[in-house]
C-alpha positions, 0 to 999 in steps of 0.5 A: 493341960489345955492351956499348956497345949495352947501355949505349945501350939502358939509358940510353934505357930509364932516360929512358923511366921518367923521362919517364913519371914526370915526366909523372905528376908534372905531371899530364899522364899519362892514364888513358884510352886514345885509340881505336884510330882516333886511335892509327893516325893517319899524321900527325907526332906524330898531331897530327891525333888526339892531344894531344902528351902523349897521343902521348908516352904512347901512341905514343912511350913504347910504341914505344921500349920495344919497341925497347929490349925487342928490343935495337934502337936508337931511330931519330934523333929531335928531339922537344923543338921540338914540345914547345916549340910545344905547351907553350911555358914550361909543363911544363919538367920534362917538356921537360928530360927530352925535351931529354935524349932529343934529346941522347941521340939525337944521341950515339947517331946521331952 
């Protein structure tokens, strides 16, 4: 079980690194940090204060990274529908990595 948990975390961490990389390549990685108020949104995907790519960069990636650093497993997720709704057919490489996250989550949580 410990080895399996380590492999799950390793795969999740590798996906996070890939997501960051493809976001930078797609030129949707921001050098500007949103305000603390914007980051404190209680809405799903912080849709009232952040763009989807800002949510990925400043909320999703750091929270998952923190979970993996503590040896925890990420909660179940399904974020590809939001990517489709936000970007349509744009940023296909980024959406492919997000799709891998959703598939990884299904594998982890059955």
